[in-house]
N, C-alpha and C positions, 0 to 999 in steps of 0.2 A: 503615604504617595497621594499626593494632590498632585491634578493635571498642568498647573504651574512649574511644579521639580519635573515633572513626566516630559513637561518639552523643552525646560533648559537641557536636560540631559540630552534630551534626542538633537539639540542644535549643537552640544557641544561636541556629541561624536561624528557631528557634517562637518562639523567647524574642523577638528583632529583632520579627520580622515579627507579632506580637499588641501590638505597645508602641504602631502606630498606629493609627490611629478607622478610616482607610478603605485601599486598597487598588487603585491603577490597573492593571489588565493593560492594555497594547495586544498587538493582536496584530500577529507580527512572523510569519508565513509569508509564505513567495512574493504569494498570490494578493491578502494586503492590504499586502504591500510595494506590489507594483505600484502599489498605490490611494494611495498616498501614505501608511501608515499611518506612518510617519517623519518627518514634517514632524506627525504629531497629538503622536509623541510627545516631538516637541524643543518644543510648544508649550505640551505641560502640562508638563513640565519649566521653562517659564520662568514662565509663570506660578501655580506651585507658590511656586516662588523668590519672585515677585513677593508674595504674598499672602504669606508667612513660615510655608507651612505644612509645611517641609517632616518637620516633627517631627509634624505628622499626617496626610500625606498620602505615602504610599510609590508612584512609579509603577514599572513595568518593562515591556519589553517578553516577550513569552511567545510559545510555537509558537501552532500552527492551532486557532482554536477550533470548526472546523467547519466552521457556517452559510455557508461560503464565496460565497453568493450575498448573503449582507450583510454584506459589507464595505465597508471594513474596521469592527468588531469592536473596540468598548472594552468591557470588566469591571468593573465596582464588588465589591471584595469588602471584608468577608463579606456584603454587603444581596443579593449574587446578581442584580446587576443587571446586563443587556445591552445594550450601544446599538448602531445598523447603520449602517451608511451613512454613520459620522464624518468630518465635517470639521474641519479645523485652527478652523476658524472656531466649533465647536461648544462647542469647549474650555472657554470659560470661564459656557457654561450648565451644562453638567454640572460642574464647581467650585461653581457657587452651587444649587448644588441637591442637594448630597452629604447636606445634612440637611434634607432635604426632600422630596415627594414628586419622583420620576423626570422626568427629557426627555421630558413624552409623543408627540412626535412623531418618537424615533430609539428608542421603546425595544422589544424583544424580548423577547414573554412564549416565556417559560420555561419554561410549561406543557406546550405543541406536545409533540406528538406524534416530534416532531425529538429532542428533549432527551430524553421520559422514557422514550421505548422504547428509549432506546440503554443497554450494558450496555459497561463500560471495564474495559478491561484493556490491549493494548498502549498504549491515548492517554491510558491514565489519569493519565500527567501534564501530557499537552499543554493549555497554555490555564494552566495553574499554574506554571510555570517559565518561567526565565530558558535557554533553551538556551545560553547562551555562560557561564554560570556556575556553577561542579560543586558548589557550600553550595546555591543552589535545588534539584539533586538529593535530593542528599542529608538537606537538610531535610524532604522527604519520601518518606525511609526508600530512599532511595537508595544500593546495594553493599553495604546489610544481606544481602541475599540471598547475593552471595559470598561475605562475613564466613564465613556458617553453613555456605554450601558445600564451601567449604576445608580444615572441619574432618571432615565426611563424606569417604566413601568415594565412587571413583566409581559405584560399583556401589548406595549409597544415590540417589545421586543418580538411575540412571537409573532407579531403582524411585521415584520421585517422577515423575518427566516421565510414565512407562509407565502411573501411575496417574491420570494428567493430561488420556490420550487425545491430546495435541498430535501432529496431524499439518500436515508442513508447509505449510505457509501460499504457499509460491509458486507454484503449480496442480496439481499432482501428487496433493498432501494423502498422501504418502507419509509413513506413522508415524516420527515424530523420536524415539525412543525405538532402535528398532529401526536406523536410519542411526546414530543414536550410538554407537550396539556396535559393528556395522562394524567401524569407523573405529576404536576403544578392543581393538578383538580383533586386529585387522591387526597382520602386525608389520613391525616398520619402528624403523630408529633416528631419523629423522625424520619428523614430522608436521605438518601445515597445517590452517588451518579459517580457509577462506572467506563471505565474506558477501557472497551475491548482490545488488545495489545498481542491476541493468542494469537498469531500468523501464521498459522502452518501446515498453506498448501505448498506443495514441492516446486522449486521455481519462483515462487512469491518472495516479494520484500520493499514493496509499497510501505506499509509500516515502519517496517525496519527506518528505512532510509527517510522516512519522514522525523523519527525521536531522532535520528542520530545527528539528521543537519538543521532540524529546527522545532529544538522540544519544547519549548516556550509558547507555540502560534498553539498549540495540544492541550497545554498549561492555561493560556487564556480562553484558548474554546471552553473545556472543561470550567473555567469560572463565571461565563458569561452564563452557561448553561445551569449552572446550580444556582444562581439566584433567580432564573426563568424560575426552574422547578419548587425554591427552596430550602435546596441542601447544605447539608453543612460539612458533610464528610465527601469526600472523592478518592475512588483506588484506581491505579490505574494497573490492569494485570497484564505483564507482559513478560514473553517468554525469555527462561534461562540461558535461551540457549542466544541472547542478542546480549552481548555481555558491553559493549561498547554504549546501545542505544540505552541499556540501566545508569551506566557508572553517569551519561551525559544526563537522562532523566534527576538523576539523585542530587549530579551539581545545576539542573534549570530551579528546580523544584526549592534549595537552597537561598536561592537568589533571589528566588521568588518571594520567597518569608520571611528574608532581610531587608527588600525594600517594600513590605507591604502589601503585594498582589498576591498574598497567601496569607493564612492564620485568620485574626480578630479582626473585626471592621475592618475588614478590606478598603483601599485605597480610599477611608476614611470617611467609609460608608457603614450601616447600621447592618452589612451584611458578614458575617461570616464561613469562612469555607477554607477546609486542609486538605490536601491529597494525603495520597499513601502508595508506594509502589509497591503490587505483591508479583510471588514470581510463579511462572507456570511451569509445569514440570516438563512440559513439551507433548502432554495429552492435545490428538488435535481435535476432537469432541468438546474440551471447553471454548473453542470457541463458537458453540454454540453459548448463547447466554446464558440458560438458565444451569448450567453444565458450568460455567464459570462464575456462577453465586456462586451454588457447590464446595467451588475449590475455595474461593477467601473463604468463603466458613466454615477451611478445614475439614471438611469433606470428602469424601472421595468425584469425582468429577465426574458424574452421571447426569443425564438431564433428567428436568421433571415435568413429571404431563402439565401439560396446558389446556384452558384456562385455570387456575389464578395467574394472569402474566407480568411481570416483574415492579409491572406500571403498579399495580396493586397492591403484590406481595412477593417482595423482591429479594435484597438480603438481610438477615435477620426478619424475615416477614413486614420488611418497609417498604415503602413506593421506593421505587430504584429506575434509573435515569443508564441506561444501556446505550451507545451508541460506538462508532471504531474510531481508531485516530487519525482517518483521512474525515471522517464529519465535522469532528472537532478542528480541527485543520480548517475547513469553508468557512467558520463562521466569526473570527475576527474579519475577515473582510466583509464578509456580506454586510457587520451590523457597520464597518467604518465606511461605508458605499455607499448602501443601502441594498435591497434587497433587491431593487429591480435590475442595478446595476447588470446584480451579480445574476440573473435570469434574465438578457437581452443573450446567452450564449447558451444555446444547447437546442433542446428540439421544444416541441409545446409540453414535454410527457416527461421528456429529462432534460432539467433546466443545471447549466453550469458545465463543467470539465467535471476528467477521470483520470485518472490515474493509473496505470496499467506499468507491469512489469515484462517487458519483450522476451522474452529472450527465444531458446531455440535456434533450429533453423534460417539465420535471419542475419544479413550482414552488422545491424547498428541495435545490438544487445545494449539495454541499459533499463531508466527510468523515464516515462513520458507523461506529460499532462495534456490530454485531449478537447477538445466540444464534446459531451454528447453529442450525439448524431454522425461524426466521423465513418465513412468506411473503413472494414475490415481494410481490402482492399487499400488504404490510402495510408492506415496505421503502417502496415507489411511493406508495402512498396516504392511505397514513397516516404517518412518517417524513418522505415527500420530499413529501407535499400534494396528489399526484393534480398531471395535463394542466392545465397554464397553457392561457387563452383560452379556455377552454369545448371542447377538443378535444377529441378520442378518445382514449384509448392504443391503439397497434397490436403494439405490440412492445417487447421489452428485449433487449438483448445483453449476453451477458454473457462474461466470459472478454477481450476484447477481440479483435483479429483471429486466433485462437487459437481462438476461441469461434463460439455460433449466439447465432441470431436463436427468440425464446419467443414464441410470441403470446397474444392476452387463454386461449384457453380454461385455460393450466394458468397464473393467478395465485395458484392458491392450494398450489401447488409449494411445497415445504418446501426450503430455501435450502441444501442439502448437497451431498460430492462427490457421490453417488450418484444423487441424482434428478438432479441437472443435468446428467450425464450418460449417462442414460437421455433426457435431451428433444435430447442431439444436439449440447448444452453443453457448456463446463470453469467452475468457481468461479474459477478462472486467478487471477489475485498477486489481482484484486478488481476489475478496472473492471466496473461496470455503465453504459449509455447509455441510457437509454428513448426511443422514439421514439411518436408519435402517426401519426394518418390525413394526416398529408401528406406522411409519406415513402414515397417510390420505394423497395419491397424491394429491387429489379434494380440500383440504385447503391448504395444501401448495401452489397450483396456486393462490385458490381467495385469499391467503395473499399478492402472489408481484403484485396482481392483483389489489389488494384493496392501495396497496402503489402506485403502480403509477397513479391510477388514482386521487388518493388525491394529488401528485406532479406533477400532470399535468398540463401544466400552463393555458391551454385552449384556447390558440391564433388558435389553429386549431381545426375544430371539427373531422376530425376522430380519434384522440384522447381524445379530450376533452368528447365527447359522446359514444365513442366507448370503450373509457377503461370501463365508468361504466357500458355501455350494458353486454359486456365481466363479469364483475364482480357479476351484480344480475342472470344470464345465470346459472353461478358457485356455485352462494346462491340457486338454483334450484335443481341441481345435491347436494349440500350438506345436502338438507332436502330431498331429494327422491323424489322430485316432475317435474323432468322434463323428455319427451320426446323426441321420437330419432329425430324428427323436431328440439326442442331444440340443439341438437349435432349436427346437417347438421347449426343452425344457428350459433352453439357456433364458431364453425371450418371460416364458411365465413368470420364474423364480426373478427378473429384471422387475416385472410386474407388478408382482406380491412385494418383495422389498421395498420395493417406492412407494406401495401407499398404505402400506401397516407398521412402518418402525417408527419408533416413537416419537422421533426428532430430525432435524435435519438433515443431519449426517445418513442419517439412515437411508430418508427418504429420497438424498440426492448421490448416494454410490452408486447406483444403476446406471447415471447418466452415459460416463461415457462406456460403459457397451452398446445402450441403449441407441445411442448416436452414431457408433461405429456400424450396429447390427443395422441401421437404416440408411448411411449412406457409403458403404462397402462391407457393403455384405457381399459381395463376390470374395470377398477374399476367405469367408467363412465358410463362402459352398464350394472352394476348392478344397478346402482341407474337406470333405465330406466325399467329394465325388470322386477324387483323384487322388490320396495323397501320395501317393509316394511320387506325382507328378508337378504337386503340387507347385505356383509360383516360387519361387527363389526371393521371397524380399526378406532380408536383411533384420535381426533385429535392430533398429538404430534408433533406440529410444534416444530423444534429446538430451543431453549432459543435464544441460538446469534442472531436470529432473531425477539424475539418480541417485 
């Protein structure tokens, strides 16, 4: 595949799309598929054929359009109309109104902040391309960044990544260019590249949605990274619980191989690169990079002491680059438009955008991509539409079971790695769960601690024993049987587990407890001082995390 052929495919796709007066996009993400969007697609195809509109109307399956709360969603282009909660029975009405005013009862207001306040990089193609058709991706300038990059030197590419300020979107926010440079400079005849798609946070679906909606952007980002570091073999480690993502990844890899974007001498260059999929068995700890490596090697998924770091000794003892789905998804845009253009968005320390799964007690649940530095208040009350049913906001959990609960007084905090860390939470991979006034914070902390306890690999004593002890103590508070001594023990245990655990799972496991102790201490004290008259705050953990 050379540049001329690639551009020809792109032009043909664009010309073909412009021939149609209307293009109907049916959401094919997991959320909408579970609400029977495939029946809606079939109904459109059948009715278009019956009306002999095949040359006028193009209907296709696309990925997630973001507003999951309103699914199944149908988009009418180029009109820019969005329809919500569509059923097969609505198909005739929608087709009848193609050249008229839209069907009012189904219309979504695209002028809402949910749409206008977002900035798309990683999700740029989601909702526009058929994830099972590579030509759709090429038609939106797909793989042009790879062709361009293969004509550059690895150092020139790293320079663009450095200018972009891209940091790893998987949790810690480590500078991407530094990690790539370390693997590039590491000594080893064989090098590997891994995409960490082991997304296990309750309520999180960022990586899943990208893989389902736009798998080729991940493949392209990985291929560019592999060229930079000198890796010829890549793995995508994805949860087996994501069958639709796995299916579309497999299709995308076959298509990329067929057109020469993967395999020997990709894009007529001297670089060869292949990708294989490895399915995880659902262990949360395998999101930690050394545990993930052990799992790929066929061993039990437990963390390794560091150093050595994977950049020096990773998969099979070889230098290995590991980034997550969203990190790779940003690379093609950076290489297409330049690092400085990417860095125009965000804050001085946190450039670009971040994808979040916004769930819980908020009106507009779904997948969003926002500029770094936007405040929690803007996300929850502008983009999210606020708290439903007239309830008051109480807290937001960022970073999943490894994150913390942030109260109302900090709603104007900018969303970046350092600011969230200062509050005792983390960015994490992007889960964001909103809680209202009915939420019992002890039960919330207990829920996350139970998750961490169950997901502990058991390799180190602080995590294996400590999380269980913390969970038991939280049970005493929930039951109203706790003492002042239990409160002191709880805090000491949390600090011990945080400071002495082997890997990031154990170190971060106490965060939900520590943050609730810090910001909602009165709920713990109430259970000690007057257990029989303690505030009757109902256990109301948001559905998204159950």
